[in-house]
Residue frames relative to the residue before (quaternion, step in Angstrom):
aa qw qx qy qz dx dy dz
M 1.0000 0.0000 0.0000 0.0000 0.00 0.00 0.00
T 0.5295 -0.6243 0.4708 0.3292 3.57 -1.06 0.77
P 0.4717 -0.6882 0.4599 0.3038 3.63 -0.80 0.91
A 0.5800 -0.5980 0.4317 0.3458 3.55 -1.19 0.60
V 0.6360 -0.5090 0.4173 0.4029 3.53 -1.29 0.43
P 0.2974 -0.7883 0.5083 0.1781 3.64 -0.67 1.02
M 0.5289 -0.5478 0.5224 0.3837 3.53 -1.32 0.29
L 0.2932 -0.7804 0.5340 0.1407 3.57 -0.98 0.86
A 0.6186 -0.5564 0.4091 0.3747 3.56 -1.26 0.44
R 0.3080 -0.7692 0.5382 0.1543 3.55 -0.89 1.01
A 0.4472 -0.6685 0.5319 0.2651 3.53 -1.21 0.63
A 0.5720 -0.5539 0.4708 0.3800 3.55 -1.34 0.14
R 0.5376 -0.5982 0.4824 0.3471 3.56 -1.16 0.59
L 0.4950 -0.6562 0.4815 0.3042 3.56 -1.24 0.42
R 0.1627 -0.7551 0.6284 0.0917 3.50 -1.33 0.48
P 0.6309 -0.5247 0.3854 0.4221 3.61 -1.11 0.52
G 0.7365 0.3659 -0.3057 0.4799 3.52 -0.97 0.95
D 0.5218 0.6377 -0.4181 0.3825 3.60 1.25 -0.27
R 0.3896 -0.6852 0.5661 0.2412 3.53 -1.24 0.60
I 0.0790 -0.7789 0.6218 0.0226 3.56 -0.97 0.94
A 0.2883 -0.7756 0.5410 0.1503 3.58 -0.66 1.11
V 0.2333 -0.7461 0.6113 0.1230 3.56 -1.14 0.78
V 0.0199 -0.7989 0.6003 -0.0321 3.57 -0.76 1.09
A 0.2465 -0.7550 0.5918 0.1379 3.57 -1.27 0.42
P 0.0403 -0.8585 0.5112 0.0068 3.61 0.23 1.22
S 0.7558 0.3967 -0.1825 0.4878 3.56 1.23 -0.35
G 0.8564 -0.0614 0.0674 0.5082 3.59 -0.47 -1.19
P 0.6720 -0.5069 0.3585 0.4036 3.57 -1.31 0.34
V 0.3435 -0.7714 0.5178 0.1372 3.54 -1.06 0.88
P 0.3463 -0.7308 0.5442 0.2232 3.64 -0.69 1.02
E 0.4600 -0.7046 0.4659 0.2738 3.58 -0.72 1.04
D 0.6558 0.5284 -0.3257 0.4296 3.59 1.04 -0.73
R 0.6541 0.4342 -0.3239 0.5279 3.61 1.27 -0.08
L 0.6230 0.5608 -0.3476 0.4201 3.56 1.05 -0.71
L 0.6838 0.5286 -0.3107 0.3955 3.59 0.76 -1.02
P 0.6896 0.4336 -0.3195 0.4841 3.67 0.81 -0.76
G 0.5961 0.5578 -0.3665 0.4464 3.60 1.12 -0.54
L 0.6332 0.5195 -0.3242 0.4733 3.56 1.04 -0.77
D 0.6334 0.5315 -0.3305 0.4551 3.58 1.02 -0.77
L 0.6353 0.5197 -0.3355 0.4624 3.58 1.03 -0.74
L 0.6309 0.5120 -0.3368 0.4757 3.60 1.01 -0.72
R 0.6354 0.5168 -0.3310 0.4687 3.58 1.00 -0.79
G 0.6230 0.5523 -0.3343 0.4418 3.57 1.09 -0.69
W 0.6486 0.4797 -0.3143 0.5005 3.58 1.23 -0.35
G 0.5729 -0.6040 0.3748 0.4081 3.58 1.27 0.01
L 0.5242 0.6290 -0.4128 0.3990 3.58 1.26 0.23
E 0.3182 -0.7120 0.5876 0.2157 3.53 -1.29 0.38
P 0.1942 -0.8089 0.5423 0.1178 3.62 -0.19 1.22
V 0.1303 -0.7620 0.6326 0.0472 3.54 -1.08 0.89
V 0.2320 -0.8050 0.5348 0.1104 3.57 -0.44 1.21
A 0.4409 -0.7016 0.4978 0.2562 3.58 -0.75 1.08
P 0.6711 -0.5712 0.2960 0.3683 3.61 -1.06 0.74
H 0.7946 0.3446 -0.1690 0.4704 3.61 0.94 -0.80
V 0.3036 0.7978 -0.4844 0.1913 3.60 1.21 0.27
L 0.7616 0.3565 -0.1999 0.5030 3.60 0.96 -0.78
D 0.4223 0.7042 -0.4682 0.3265 3.60 1.23 0.25
T 0.1514 -0.7166 0.6620 0.1589 3.51 -1.41 0.24
H 0.5763 -0.6047 0.4255 0.3481 3.56 -0.98 0.88
P 0.5406 -0.6721 0.3940 0.3175 3.63 -0.83 0.90
A 0.7941 0.2612 -0.1478 0.5285 3.61 1.11 -0.55
L 0.7652 0.3092 -0.1503 0.5443 3.60 1.14 -0.64
G 0.2831 -0.8322 0.4580 0.1327 3.52 -0.11 1.32
H 0.6080 0.5557 -0.3689 0.4306 3.60 1.21 -0.16
L 0.6757 0.4692 -0.2928 0.4873 3.60 1.27 0.04
A 0.3975 -0.6991 0.5418 0.2444 3.57 -1.10 0.74
G 0.8342 -0.1235 0.0444 0.5356 3.57 0.17 1.24
A 0.6896 -0.4737 0.3571 0.4155 3.54 -1.34 0.13
D 0.6451 -0.5566 0.3616 0.3786 3.56 -1.12 0.68
R 0.6917 0.4791 -0.2914 0.4552 3.60 0.82 -0.97
A 0.6328 0.5271 -0.3358 0.4571 3.59 1.05 -0.68
R 0.6613 0.4963 -0.3103 0.4691 3.58 0.95 -0.83
A 0.6535 0.5019 -0.3094 0.4747 3.57 1.02 -0.81
R 0.6447 0.5175 -0.3247 0.4594 3.58 0.98 -0.79
D 0.6113 0.5502 -0.3488 0.4494 3.58 1.01 -0.78
L 0.6852 0.4734 -0.2955 0.4680 3.59 0.85 -0.92
T 0.6470 0.5269 -0.3239 0.4459 3.58 0.90 -0.90
E 0.7201 0.4530 -0.2586 0.4575 3.57 0.78 -1.02
A 0.6454 0.5191 -0.3304 0.4526 3.59 0.97 -0.80
Y 0.7022 0.4575 -0.2754 0.4708 3.57 0.82 -0.97
G 0.6990 0.4870 -0.2699 0.4488 3.55 1.02 -0.75
D 0.5275 0.6352 -0.4052 0.3926 3.59 1.27 -0.26
P 0.3849 -0.7606 0.4674 0.2344 3.63 -0.48 1.11
S 0.6395 0.5256 -0.3384 0.4475 3.61 1.19 -0.35
V 0.6250 0.5281 -0.3280 0.4721 3.60 1.30 -0.17
A 0.2797 -0.7959 0.5215 0.1281 3.58 -0.74 1.09
A 0.8017 0.0389 0.0138 0.5962 3.61 1.14 -0.56
V 0.2116 -0.7507 0.6122 0.1302 3.55 -1.30 0.41
I 0.0500 -0.7893 0.6119 0.0026 3.56 -0.86 1.00
C 0.4081 -0.7019 0.5276 0.2500 3.56 -1.02 0.80
A 0.5130 -0.6573 0.4645 0.2984 3.54 -1.14 0.69
R 0.7678 -0.1810 0.1477 0.5966 3.57 0.99 -0.86
G 0.4999 -0.6229 0.5028 0.3306 3.56 -1.34 0.08
G 0.1468 0.7854 -0.5970 0.0723 3.55 -0.79 -1.06
Y 0.5552 -0.5469 0.4316 0.4542 3.55 -0.44 -1.25
G 0.5369 0.6542 -0.4489 0.2869 3.55 -1.12 0.63
A 0.5360 0.6509 -0.4136 0.3435 3.60 1.14 -0.46
Q 0.6238 0.5501 -0.3453 0.4347 3.59 1.00 -0.74
R 0.6553 0.5339 -0.3125 0.4334 3.57 1.07 -0.72
M 0.7797 0.3528 -0.1806 0.4848 3.59 1.07 -0.64
V 0.4799 0.7135 -0.4317 0.2723 3.60 1.21 -0.36
D 0.7014 0.4551 -0.2795 0.4721 3.61 0.99 -0.73
L 0.6295 0.5271 -0.3316 0.4646 3.59 1.29 -0.15
V 0.4992 0.6236 -0.4295 0.4214 3.58 1.29 -0.16
D 0.3743 -0.6998 0.5546 0.2501 3.58 -1.03 0.74
W 0.2044 -0.8329 0.5045 0.1001 3.57 0.00 1.31
S 0.5463 0.5810 -0.4178 0.4353 3.60 1.17 -0.24
V 0.6232 0.5165 -0.3279 0.4872 3.59 1.12 -0.67
I 0.6354 0.5304 -0.3260 0.4568 3.58 0.97 -0.87
R 0.6815 0.4912 -0.2933 0.4563 3.58 0.83 -0.98
A 0.6640 0.5156 -0.3065 0.4464 3.56 0.95 -0.86
A 0.6359 0.5469 -0.3270 0.4355 3.59 1.12 -0.65
G 0.3961 -0.7115 0.4882 0.3139 3.58 1.14 -0.55
P 0.6853 -0.5124 0.3203 0.4064 3.59 -1.22 0.30
K 0.0243 0.7458 -0.6650 0.0320 3.53 -1.08 0.92
A 0.5834 -0.5556 0.4375 0.3995 3.58 -1.15 0.48
F 0.0152 -0.7714 0.6355 -0.0307 3.56 -0.82 1.10
I 0.0935 -0.8483 0.5195 -0.0426 3.55 -0.55 1.24
G 0.4158 0.6698 -0.5550 0.2654 3.54 -1.05 0.88
Y 0.1046 -0.7763 0.6116 0.1106 3.56 -1.28 -0.03
S 0.6781 0.4784 -0.3608 0.4256 3.58 -1.28 -0.22
D 0.8367 0.0008 0.0273 0.5470 3.63 -0.66 -1.04
V 0.5796 0.6001 -0.3627 0.4153 3.58 1.18 -0.52
T 0.4096 0.7044 -0.4672 0.3432 3.60 1.28 -0.10
A 0.6156 0.5534 -0.3501 0.4384 3.61 1.01 -0.75
L 0.6851 0.4579 -0.2793 0.4930 3.59 1.05 -0.70
H 0.5784 0.5552 -0.3811 0.4605 3.61 1.05 -0.61
E 0.6635 0.4992 -0.3021 0.4684 3.57 0.92 -0.91
A 0.6628 0.5057 -0.3089 0.4578 3.58 0.97 -0.82
F 0.6310 0.5142 -0.3388 0.4720 3.60 0.97 -0.78
A 0.6604 0.5088 -0.3110 0.4564 3.59 1.00 -0.80
V 0.7703 0.3977 -0.2029 0.4553 3.56 0.68 -1.13
R 0.7734 0.3831 -0.1990 0.4642 3.60 0.86 -0.92
A 0.7838 0.2893 -0.1625 0.5249 3.60 1.15 -0.53
G 0.3708 -0.7393 0.4881 0.2788 3.59 1.12 -0.53
F 0.5178 0.6524 -0.3994 0.3831 3.59 1.19 0.54
A 0.4384 -0.6537 0.5547 0.2698 3.55 -1.13 0.75
T 0.1268 -0.7872 0.6020 0.0426 3.57 -1.16 0.68
L 0.4150 -0.7053 0.5232 0.2379 3.57 -1.32 0.10
H 0.2643 -0.7195 0.6272 0.1380 3.55 -0.82 1.12
G 0.3256 0.7666 -0.4764 0.2817 3.55 0.04 1.32
P 0.7201 -0.4744 0.2945 0.4120 3.58 -1.29 0.20
M 0.3569 -0.7348 0.5485 0.1782 3.52 -1.22 0.68
V 0.6505 -0.6372 0.2799 0.3040 3.48 -1.03 0.98
A 0.7614 0.3308 -0.1995 0.5206 3.64 1.09 -0.56
T 0.5147 0.6284 -0.4257 0.3988 3.58 1.09 0.69
A 0.6489 -0.5485 0.3642 0.3814 3.54 -1.21 0.58
A 0.6247 0.5555 -0.3525 0.4207 3.61 0.97 -0.80
F 0.6802 0.4743 -0.2920 0.4765 3.58 0.94 -0.85
L 0.7112 0.4853 -0.2645 0.4344 3.57 0.92 -0.90
T 0.8258 0.3055 -0.1104 0.4611 3.58 0.93 -0.87
E 0.7293 0.4265 -0.2425 0.4768 3.60 1.18 -0.36
P 0.3333 -0.7871 0.4823 0.1918 3.61 -0.20 1.24
R 0.6619 0.5104 -0.3316 0.4375 3.64 0.94 -0.77
T 0.6205 0.5288 -0.3375 0.4707 3.57 1.10 -0.68
R 0.6550 0.5032 -0.3002 0.4772 3.57 0.96 -0.88
E 0.6750 0.5121 -0.3059 0.4342 3.57 0.88 -0.94
S 0.6118 0.5443 -0.3525 0.4530 3.58 1.04 -0.70
L 0.6706 0.4722 -0.3000 0.4871 3.58 0.96 -0.83
R 0.6483 0.5227 -0.3329 0.4423 3.60 0.87 -0.91
A 0.6739 0.4906 -0.3013 0.4631 3.58 0.88 -0.94
T 0.6376 0.5281 -0.3317 0.4523 3.60 0.98 -0.79
L 0.6979 0.4803 -0.2716 0.4565 3.57 0.96 -0.86
F 0.8026 0.3178 -0.1416 0.4845 3.59 0.87 -0.93
E 0.8030 0.1337 -0.0326 0.5798 3.60 1.04 -0.77
P 0.0181 -0.8785 0.4764 0.0306 3.59 0.79 0.98
E 0.5967 0.5743 -0.3766 0.4152 3.60 1.11 -0.49
T 0.6344 0.5490 -0.3319 0.4313 3.63 1.20 -0.36
V 0.7507 0.3345 -0.1954 0.5351 3.62 1.21 -0.25
R 0.1813 0.8189 -0.5164 0.1728 3.55 0.80 1.08
T 0.7525 0.3031 -0.1868 0.5541 3.62 1.14 -0.56
L 0.1133 -0.7941 0.5970 0.0162 3.54 -0.75 1.14
G 0.2298 0.7635 -0.5780 0.1737 3.53 -0.98 0.86
A 0.1879 -0.7570 0.6107 0.1369 3.55 -1.31 0.00
G 0.6057 -0.5834 0.4029 0.3612 3.54 -1.17 0.59
T 0.6462 0.5324 -0.3116 0.4492 3.56 1.23 -0.47
A 0.5291 0.6815 -0.4004 0.3088 3.61 1.19 -0.47
S 0.1107 0.7717 -0.6194 0.0927 3.54 -1.09 0.82
P 0.5612 -0.6266 0.4120 0.3502 3.60 -1.13 0.47
L 0.2607 -0.7108 0.6317 0.1668 3.55 -0.88 0.97
V 0.7288 0.0152 -0.0252 0.6841 3.53 1.25 -0.71
P 0.3804 -0.7600 0.4685 0.2412 3.65 -0.50 1.07
G 0.4691 0.6812 -0.4982 0.2602 3.51 -1.31 0.34
R 0.3314 -0.7156 0.5894 0.1753 3.51 -1.39 0.06
A 0.0471 0.8056 -0.5861 0.0728 3.58 -0.93 0.89
A 0.2456 -0.7435 0.6049 0.1449 3.53 -1.26 0.59
G 0.2700 0.7558 -0.5685 0.1808 3.55 -1.14 0.67
I 0.5853 -0.5492 0.4572 0.3832 3.54 -1.35 -0.21
T 0.4453 -0.7084 0.4799 0.2639 3.57 -0.84 0.96
L 0.1309 0.7517 -0.6406 0.0866 3.54 -1.18 0.74
G 0.5176 0.6804 -0.4419 0.2719 3.55 -1.26 0.13
G 0.0717 0.7755 -0.6259 0.0417 3.51 -1.26 -0.64
C 0.8174 -0.1712 0.1709 0.5229 3.53 -1.01 -0.91
V 0.4165 -0.7677 0.4209 0.2448 3.59 -0.39 1.23
S 0.6313 0.5312 -0.3526 0.4415 3.62 1.02 -0.65
L 0.6438 0.5029 -0.3212 0.4789 3.60 1.11 -0.63
L 0.6125 0.5296 -0.3530 0.4687 3.59 1.06 -0.66
A 0.6601 0.4949 -0.3088 0.4733 3.58 0.98 -0.81
A 0.6568 0.5226 -0.3142 0.4435 3.58 0.99 -0.80
D 0.6446 0.5365 -0.3125 0.4461 3.58 1.19 -0.51
L 0.5024 0.6826 -0.4192 0.3255 3.59 1.19 -0.44
A 0.8510 0.1739 -0.1621 0.4682 3.55 -1.14 0.84
T 0.4710 0.6085 -0.4873 0.4128 3.59 1.19 0.29
P 0.7007 -0.5449 0.2468 0.3888 3.61 -1.05 0.70
R 0.8053 0.2415 -0.1278 0.5261 3.62 0.96 -0.73
A 0.2838 0.7816 -0.5066 0.2278 3.56 1.13 0.63
R 0.5905 -0.5421 0.4602 0.3817 3.55 -1.24 0.51
P 0.3996 -0.7547 0.4610 0.2413 3.63 -0.71 0.96
S 0.8187 -0.0220 0.0801 0.5683 3.58 1.06 -0.67
A 0.3359 -0.7006 0.5881 0.2247 3.53 -1.31 0.48
R 0.2427 0.8150 -0.4980 0.1698 3.60 1.26 0.33
G 0.8368 0.1643 -0.1480 0.5009 3.55 -0.83 1.03
G 0.6071 0.5899 -0.3445 0.4059 3.57 1.27 -0.04
L 0.3738 -0.6416 0.6060 0.2853 3.51 -1.40 0.23
L 0.1851 -0.8411 0.5059 0.0486 3.54 -0.22 1.35
L 0.1797 -0.7784 0.5973 0.0714 3.56 -0.74 1.13
L 0.0129 -0.8185 0.5723 -0.0488 3.57 -0.70 1.10
E 0.1849 0.7367 -0.6385 0.1240 3.55 -1.11 0.83
D 0.0335 0.7960 -0.6044 -0.0043 3.58 -1.28 0.13
T 0.2217 -0.7500 0.6036 0.1548 3.53 -1.37 0.03
G 0.8445 0.2345 -0.1522 0.4568 3.56 -1.15 0.65
E 0.5705 0.5610 -0.3976 0.4491 3.60 1.20 0.40
E 0.3634 -0.7485 0.5114 0.2148 3.58 -0.51 1.18
P 0.7022 -0.4985 0.2946 0.4143 3.59 -1.16 0.53
Y 0.6739 0.4861 -0.3283 0.4492 3.62 0.88 -0.80
R 0.6425 0.4980 -0.3362 0.4755 3.59 1.11 -0.58
L 0.6081 0.5225 -0.3539 0.4817 3.59 1.06 -0.64
D 0.5971 0.5510 -0.3490 0.4669 3.58 1.06 -0.73
R 0.6760 0.4937 -0.2920 0.4626 3.58 0.87 -0.95
I 0.6594 0.5140 -0.3048 0.4562 3.59 0.95 -0.91
L 0.6930 0.4662 -0.2798 0.4733 3.59 0.85 -0.96
T 0.6202 0.5308 -0.3392 0.4675 3.58 1.05 -0.71
Q 0.6297 0.5227 -0.3336 0.4680 3.57 1.04 -0.74
L 0.6418 0.5118 -0.3263 0.4688 3.60 0.97 -0.80
L 0.6605 0.5045 -0.3055 0.4646 3.56 0.99 -0.84
R 0.6949 0.4852 -0.2842 0.4481 3.59 0.82 -0.99
S 0.6435 0.5432 -0.3235 0.4315 3.58 1.10 -0.67
G 0.4652 -0.6725 0.4453 0.3649 3.57 1.19 -0.53
L 0.3973 0.7398 -0.4733 0.2661 3.59 1.24 -0.04
L 0.7395 0.4337 -0.2293 0.4610 3.58 0.99 -0.82
D 0.4159 0.7050 -0.4803 0.3152 3.61 1.22 0.01
G 0.8465 0.1493 -0.1227 0.4961 3.56 -0.73 1.05
V 0.3616 0.7186 -0.5198 0.2873 3.62 1.19 0.19
A 0.4476 -0.7288 0.4554 0.2472 3.60 -0.96 0.85
G 0.7812 -0.1542 0.1405 0.5884 3.57 1.03 -0.78
I 0.2461 -0.7731 0.5723 0.1195 3.55 -1.24 0.43
A 0.1297 -0.7604 0.6335 0.0602 3.55 -1.01 0.95
L 0.1848 -0.7974 0.5706 0.0654 3.56 -0.78 1.06
G 0.2592 -0.7800 0.5562 0.1230 3.54 -0.91 0.97
S 0.7869 -0.2969 0.2399 0.4848 3.55 -1.00 -0.87
W 0.1916 -0.7585 0.6161 0.0915 3.54 -1.30 0.55
E 0.0019 -0.8511 0.5235 -0.0402 3.54 0.79 1.12
E 0.8596 0.0580 -0.0774 0.5017 3.55 -1.02 0.93
C 0.4702 0.6553 -0.4538 0.3789 3.57 1.10 0.74
G 0.6720 -0.4669 0.2956 0.4930 3.57 1.27 0.18
P 0.7396 -0.3777 0.2867 0.4777 3.59 -1.29 -0.01
Y 0.5122 -0.6915 0.4006 0.3145 3.57 -0.75 1.02
E 0.6064 0.5594 -0.3840 0.4146 3.61 1.00 -0.61
E 0.6435 0.4990 -0.3208 0.4837 3.59 1.13 -0.61
V 0.6282 0.5129 -0.3250 0.4864 3.57 1.03 -0.80
R 0.6590 0.5271 -0.3086 0.4389 3.56 0.89 -0.96
A 0.6303 0.5383 -0.3381 0.4457 3.58 0.99 -0.78
V 0.6465 0.5037 -0.3156 0.4782 3.59 1.02 -0.79
L 0.6561 0.5168 -0.3130 0.4521 3.59 0.89 -0.94
A 0.6715 0.4913 -0.2994 0.4670 3.58 0.92 -0.89
D 0.6671 0.5145 -0.3027 0.4457 3.57 0.95 -0.86
R 0.7525 0.4123 -0.2183 0.4648 3.58 0.85 -0.97
L 0.7818 0.3474 -0.1768 0.4868 3.62 1.01 -0.73
G 0.5670 0.6458 -0.3761 0.3464 3.58 1.15 -0.54
G 0.6796 0.5151 -0.2925 0.4328 3.57 1.11 -0.60
L 0.5034 0.6702 -0.4220 0.3453 3.59 1.23 -0.06
G 0.3878 -0.7568 0.4555 0.2634 3.57 1.21 -0.37
V 0.6075 0.5188 -0.3629 0.4796 3.57 1.16 0.58
P 0.6265 -0.5352 0.3901 0.4109 3.60 -1.17 0.40
V 0.0283 -0.7727 0.6341 -0.0054 3.56 -1.06 0.85
V 0.0965 -0.7812 0.6149 0.0481 3.57 -0.75 1.04
E 0.2171 -0.7849 0.5684 0.1173 3.59 -0.95 0.85
E 0.8447 0.1987 -0.1662 0.4683 3.51 -1.38 0.49
L 0.1764 0.8128 -0.5309 0.1626 3.57 0.85 0.99
G 0.6116 -0.6449 0.3045 0.3426 3.59 1.26 -0.02
F 0.6259 0.5325 -0.3613 0.4406 3.62 1.14 -0.32
G 0.5777 0.6263 -0.4197 0.3128 3.57 -1.26 0.29
H 0.7835 -0.3456 0.2668 0.4422 3.52 -1.27 -0.59
R 0.4645 0.6250 -0.5005 0.3782 3.59 0.66 1.04
P 0.6578 -0.5457 0.3227 0.4068 3.60 -1.07 0.58
T 0.7749 0.2235 -0.1287 0.5771 3.57 0.90 -0.90
A 0.1961 0.7896 -0.5472 0.1967 3.56 -0.38 1.23
P 0.4223 -0.7048 0.5033 0.2677 3.59 -0.96 0.81
T 0.4807 -0.5957 0.5491 0.3356 3.53 -1.31 0.34
V 0.1148 -0.8049 0.5819 0.0210 3.56 -0.84 1.03
P 0.3467 -0.7423 0.5312 0.2158 3.62 -0.66 1.02
L 0.1983 -0.7562 0.6140 0.1089 3.56 -1.12 0.76
G 0.7583 0.3368 -0.2670 0.4901 3.56 -0.90 0.96
I 0.5977 0.5690 -0.3266 0.4608 3.57 1.35 0.25
P 0.4660 -0.6651 0.4892 0.3181 3.65 -0.94 0.74
A 0.0681 0.8033 -0.5815 0.1092 3.55 -0.93 0.93
V 0.3225 -0.6985 0.5969 0.2276 3.53 -1.38 0.14
L 0.1999 -0.7624 0.6088 0.0904 3.54 -0.87 1.04
D 0.0530 -0.7785 0.6254 -0.0001 3.56 -0.73 1.11
A 0.2657 -0.8077 0.5061 0.1443 3.56 -0.09 1.30
D 0.6455 0.5355 -0.3300 0.4333 3.59 0.99 -0.78
A 0.7198 0.4085 -0.2378 0.5084 3.58 1.02 -0.81
G 0.3762 -0.7423 0.4756 0.2851 3.60 1.21 -0.36
T 0.5758 0.5873 -0.3733 0.4291 3.58 1.03 0.80
L 0.1625 -0.7031 0.6795 0.1323 3.47 -1.41 0.43
T 0.0559 -0.8271 0.5587 -0.0252 3.58 -0.44 1.23
L 0.3569 -0.7516 0.5232 0.1843 3.55 -0.71 1.15
D 0.4617 -0.6749 0.5031 0.2796 3.56 -1.02 0.81
V 0.7772 0.1114 -0.0311 0.6185 3.55 1.15 -0.72
P 0.6071 -0.5355 0.4110 0.4191 3.62 -1.16 0.35
A 0.6259 -0.5759 0.3837 0.3596 3.56 -1.16 0.64
L 0.7860 0.1751 -0.0746 0.5882 3.56 1.10 -0.76
L 0.5646 -0.6249 0.4300 0.3253 3.55 -1.16 0.56
């Protein structure tokens, strides 16, 4: 039997004066969004360090922030720098899959766990940190995105997670409700569902979500495409033995009643608790959710409660 999803090594919490590196593993980064984001980090007492290629654009493919090897080198060097306490992505978009195999994971492992923050396309890197390094990460807002710049509650969730992680042990939203009732314990994993599907059958992909609490969300995927993505996850066996599922936002995926029908049809038969609209994902106000941490999912209460703080 495939082993259950393991608990991952946690990073140390941040303190004022810590250096936080900014990298761009995916899409091009607008400077007019990056600069105010850096100021917000400075307001937390952090010293942001911008990687050399963050403002680059790929010479031929305008949807990428610089060449694949340059983006991978930025992440490797930033994470491997002993003076850097955490690494935050500038934005998502597309491109992490192209550079993930170019990252020097031996350098990452040798550096030990550090807070690594991002979501959306960064799901490919969350999975790599989990499988290739054994490190927990944070599904949270990125420094050059509208959610980080304009939504105080989104920023505060990340700030509290980084500096006072014991204060954000229970995650939930007023919109949360049970799609399938029940309660389950396991290790958190997941992110953008289309990226999880795209990772299937690649050489270092996670073999199974067995025993895990799977967090799923996405944006811009119509109901029939979500059906295809979820069906692929089911057919691959990734969801065999999953303990519970938490569903976040489905921005620009069509009318929610249509999305909900797909989610209920594809996930309801697993026989595990499923909570919907837990609040994380591609929405303006979204909590930071740790990945790789033991937790309890209570679908009836609409909560995800961490057994331990996200950071040490």
